[in-house]
C-alpha positions in Angstrom: 9.5 82.8 -28.0 8.3 79.3 -27.2 5.5 78.1 -24.6 7.8 74.6 -24.4 10.6 75.1 -22.3 12.7 72.5 -23.6 12.2 74.2 -27.1 13.1 77.5 -25.4 16.1 76.0 -24.0 17.5 74.7 -27.4 16.7 77.6 -29.3 18.1 79.7 -26.8 21.5 79.1 -27.9 21.0 80.4 -31.1 20.7 84.1 -32.9 17.2 85.8 -32.7 16.3 85.6 -36.7 17.4 81.6 -36.5 14.9 81.1 -33.5 12.1 82.8 -35.1 12.4 80.7 -38.2 12.7 77.9 -36.6 9.9 78.6 -34.4 7.5 79.2 -37.7 8.7 76.3 -39.1 7.7 74.4 -35.5 4.3 76.2 -35.7 3.5 74.7 -39.6 4.7 71.2 -38.5 2.5 71.0 -35.1 -0.5 72.4 -37.7 0.1 69.8 -40.5 1.2 66.4 -38.6 -1.3 64.5 -37.6 -1.4 63.2 -33.8 2.4 64.6 -33.8 4.6 64.2 -30.6 7.2 66.4 -30.1 10.7 65.6 -28.7 13.6 67.6 -28.1 17.0 66.5 -27.6 19.5 69.0 -26.7 22.6 67.1 -27.1 21.5 66.4 -30.7 20.2 69.9 -31.0 17.0 68.7 -32.6 13.3 68.6 -32.2 11.9 65.8 -33.2 8.5 65.2 -34.7 6.7 61.9 -34.4 3.2 59.9 -34.9 4.1 57.7 -31.8 6.8 57.9 -28.8 10.0 55.6 -30.6 12.5 56.9 -33.0 10.6 54.3 -35.6 7.6 57.2 -35.6 9.8 59.8 -36.4 8.3 62.1 -39.7 11.1 64.6 -39.6 13.1 66.5 -37.3 14.0 70.4 -37.1 17.8 71.4 -36.5 18.1 75.2 -35.7 21.2 76.6 -37.1 23.0 79.9 -36.8 21.9 81.3 -40.1 18.5 79.3 -40.2 17.0 75.6 -39.7 17.4 72.6 -41.3 14.3 70.3 -41.8 15.5 67.0 -41.9 13.8 63.4 -43.0 15.3 60.1 -42.3 14.0 58.5 -45.1 14.0 61.6 -47.5 15.9 59.9 -50.4 12.5 57.7 -50.4 10.3 61.1 -50.5 8.9 62.5 -54.1 10.2 65.9 -54.2 9.0 67.7 -57.3 9.4 71.2 -55.5 13.1 70.4 -55.3 13.3 71.3 -51.9 15.4 68.3 -50.7 19.2 68.4 -50.4 21.7 65.7 -49.6 23.4 62.9 -50.8 23.5 60.6 -48.0 21.7 56.9 -47.9 18.7 57.5 -46.5 18.5 61.2 -44.8 17.8 64.4 -46.8 17.1 68.0 -45.9 15.3 71.3 -46.4 17.6 74.2 -45.8 15.4 77.3 -44.6 17.5 80.7 -44.2 14.8 82.8 -44.3 11.0 83.6 -44.1 10.9 83.4 -48.0 12.6 79.9 -48.1 9.2 78.5 -46.2 6.9 77.7 -49.1 4.1 76.5 -47.1 2.6 74.2 -49.9 6.0 72.4 -50.8 6.8 71.4 -47.3 3.1 70.1 -46.2 3.7 68.0 -49.5 7.0 66.5 -48.2 5.8 66.2 -44.6 2.7 64.4 -46.0 4.5 61.9 -47.9 6.7 61.2 -44.8 3.8 60.6 -42.7 2.5 58.1 -45.5 5.8 56.6 -45.7 5.7 56.1 -41.9 2.4 54.6 -41.7 3.6 52.1 -44.6 6.1 50.8 -42.4 
């Protein structure tokens, strides 16, 4: 499963397909976010990806689901989304719902993450 025991413990609560999908997206995020810090929050059931240790440095998060994983962006409403991946109508947050491997559009996800990194750097 995962080499990180905290990630493995979080994912153990989900079906194998959801675990594998979450790990696939996690691997992508670890590869494309520069100097990423990963934090598992078991109570919130998320894996947070940050460019620093504080909450204000958060770029995005993964929230495993029974039938997939959500990739969330705290300031997603401010992100350009030409690929139309983001969903939600909250004031700030938006999600990408990933239900299968075919939903993992590396180029579109990488563009969203790059925009979130830039947004975080500007704050």
